[in-house]
N, C-alpha and C positions, 0 to 999 in steps of 0.2 A: 543631078540637079534638075534637069529638064523633067524627069519623071516625077519628082517630088513637087515641082511647080504645078504640073498638070493635076496631081492629086489634090493639092491645096485649092486650085481653081475649081475642081469638080466638087469638093466638099463645100466651098463657098457658094457655088451655084445651087446646090441642094438646100443649104441653109436659107438662101434668099428665097427659093421657091416655097419652102415650108413657112417662113415668116409671111410671105406675100399671101399664101393660101389662108393662113390663120387670120390675117388682117382683113381680107375681103369677106371671109365667111362670117366673122364677127360684125363687120360693118353692115352686112345685109341683115343680120339678126337685130342689131341695134336700130337700124332704120325701120324695120318692121315693128319693133316694140314702140318706137316713137310714133309711128303712124297709128298704131292701135290706141295709144294713150290720147293722141290728138283727136282721133275719131270719137272716142268715148267722151272726151270733154266737150266736143262740138255737139254730140247727140244730147248730152245733159243740158247744154245751153239752149238747144232748140226746144227741148221738152220744157225747160223753165220758162222760156219766152212764150211758148204756146199756152202754158197754164196761166201765165200772167195776162196774156191777151184774152183768154177765156174769162178770167176773173174781171178784167176791165170791161168786157162786153156784157157782163151780167145784166147791168142796167142799160139796155139798149132795145129799141123797138125791133131791130133786125133779129134779135135773139130771144125775144119774149113771146112765146106762143099765145099766152093769155091775152096780151095786148094786141097781137095780130088778129086774134079771133074777134075782138071788139069791132073791127072793121068789116067783118063778114056778116052782113045783114040780110043775106039771102033767105034765111029761115023765116024772117018776119016780112018778107016781100020787098025789102030794101035792096040797095045796090051793094055790090062787093067793091071795096076800095082796096087796091093792092098796096101793101105797105112799101114795096120796093119803089113804087112810083110816088107814094105819098111823102117819103122822107125827103127827096130832093125838092119837091114842090113846097113843102112847109118851110124848109131851110131857105129856099130862094125867096119866098113870100116875106119871111121875117127879115132877111137881109135887104130886101127892096126898100124897107123903111129907113135905111141908113142914108138915103139920098135926100131926105127931108131937111129943110133949112135949119131946124132946131135939133137935128140929130134923130136918132131912133127913139120913138116914144116908149118903146118896150124895154128900155134899159132901166127905167124908173128914176132917171136923173135928168135934171135940166142942164142947160149949157153953163159952163163955168169959164169965165174969162174969154168969152166968145169962142170957146172950143166945144164943139158938139160931141156928144157921146155916140159912138157907133158900135154895133155888135161885130165882133171879129170871128168868133167860133161858136158853133151851135151843136148841141148833142140832144137828140130826141130820145128821151128815156123810155117812154111807153106811150100808150094811147092818149095820155092826158098831160104829161109833163115834159118840159123842155128846160135844159140848163144852158145858159149862154155866157160867154165871156165878152166884156165890152171895155172900151177905153176911149179917152179923148186925146191920147198922145202923151199925157203926163200921169193921169190917174187911171187906175184899173179897177175893175169890179166884176161881179158875177150876178146873174139874175136868174130866178126860178120863175118860169112862165107856165101858165095853163094855156092849152090850145084846144080849140073845138073845130071839128069838121062837120059842117051842116050837110043835109041831104043833097043840096045842089053843089056840093064840093067846095063851098066857100069856107075860108079858114079865118077864124078870129082868135085873137090872142088876149091874154089878161096877165098883168104883172102880179105875181103872188108875193115875192120877196126879192129885194134888191140889196146888194152889199157892195159898198165902195171901200176899197182898201186905202189905208193911209200911205202917205209918201214914204 
C-alpha cells in the first residue's frame, strides 16, 4: 500500500510538472504575441498621427519653403527676416489688439451687447495670409487676414474675410 501510494504521488508530481511547464511556456508565447500585436498597432497609430500632422501643417509658414524664401531679401540688398522669429512676433502683435476697449479690430466684427470680440487662436498660413479664431464669449467666428511686413519690420494687418457662426 505504501509502495502504490508513493507511485501515485510520483505520477501526480510528474503530471503537475508537465502541466506547469506547458502552461508557462504557452503563457510566454501568448504574452509575446500580444506584445507584438500591441507594438504593431501603436506603430500604425504613430504613423497615422504623423501623417495627419504633416497634412495639417501643409498650410503653415513653418513648413512652406516658398513662403519662407519670400522673407529672404538678401539677394536684392534687403534684410533677411527669420520666419522662426517672425511667427511669434506676428501672433503677439495681432493678439495685442485684444486689449482695445472695442475689442480686436481685425475680427471684422463690432461689439455686440457690450461684449467685445477678441482673437483666441492664430495660424500663420504663409507669407501673406493668417487665419484666426475669435469670440465674444457667446458667438464664435473665424477671420482671414492679410499681413504685411515692411522693411523696418513693422507689421500691418488687413481683414480679408470674416465669418460669424450662428448660435
